N, C-alpha and C positions, 0 to 999 in steps of 0.2 A: 592524542589517540595512539594507542599502540597498534602494531600490525595485526594482532589477533582481534582487536576491536572492530576492524574493518572487514573481516571475513564474513561472508553471508551466513546467516543462521536460518535453519529450516523450521518453520512452524506449520501446523495443520490448521486449515480453515474449512468451514462447511459452506458450500455454495449450492443453494437450492437442494439441500438434503444429501449432497455428496461430499465426502471428505477429499481434500486436495492439499498438497504441500507446496509452500511457497518459500523460497530462499531470498532473504533480504539482509542487507547489512544492518547491524543494531541501530544505527542512527535513523535508517528508514523505517524500521519497525516502530521506534519511538515516535517519529513524526506521523506515521500512519495511524497509530493509536490516538495521538492527539487530534488528528483530523477527524477521526470517528467521534471523539468526544465533542469537538466543536460542532459537528453536524448533528449530534444527538442520536447517533446510530450505533448499534452493536458493530464490532469490527467485521463480523461475518456479513452483515447487511451491506456495509460499505464495500467490502470486497466483491459481493455479488453485483452491486451497481457498476463498479469498475469493470468487472468481468463482462457484463452484458454490453457495455459501451465500447469495449476495446477492439472488436473486430478480429478477424482471423490472422492478421499479419503481425500481431504483437503478443508476446507472452504476458501472463498475468503479473509476474514480478515487475516487468518493465512498465506495464500499465499502472501499477501501484506507485512506482517511483515517479512517473510523470504526473499522476494525480497529486502526489505530495509536493512536487515542484510547482505545479500550476497553482495549488493552494497558497504556497509561500509567495509566489510572484504576485498573486492577487492581493494578499495581505500587505505586501510591500508597495503596492500600487504600480507594479511593473507589468501586470497582465492585461 
C-alpha cells in the first residue's frame, strides 16, 4: 500500500435525510461497503444505524471503523 492509499478520503452520506461527510481510509471504505452488502443494507442505512448507536463521545468515522473491526473480529471468531 502506498502512502497516498492510506490517506482518508471524504465521502458524503445521507443520514435521516441530512447530508454529512465522513473521511475514512480507502481500506475502511471498502470494508464498510462490504459490511453493508453482507447485512443487505444500503450504505446510508448502515451508516444511520451506526450513527444512532454511537453516542455523543465518538465521531461517526471512528464509529464506522469500530463497526468494521467488530464485524471482522466476529467473522474470525475473535468477538
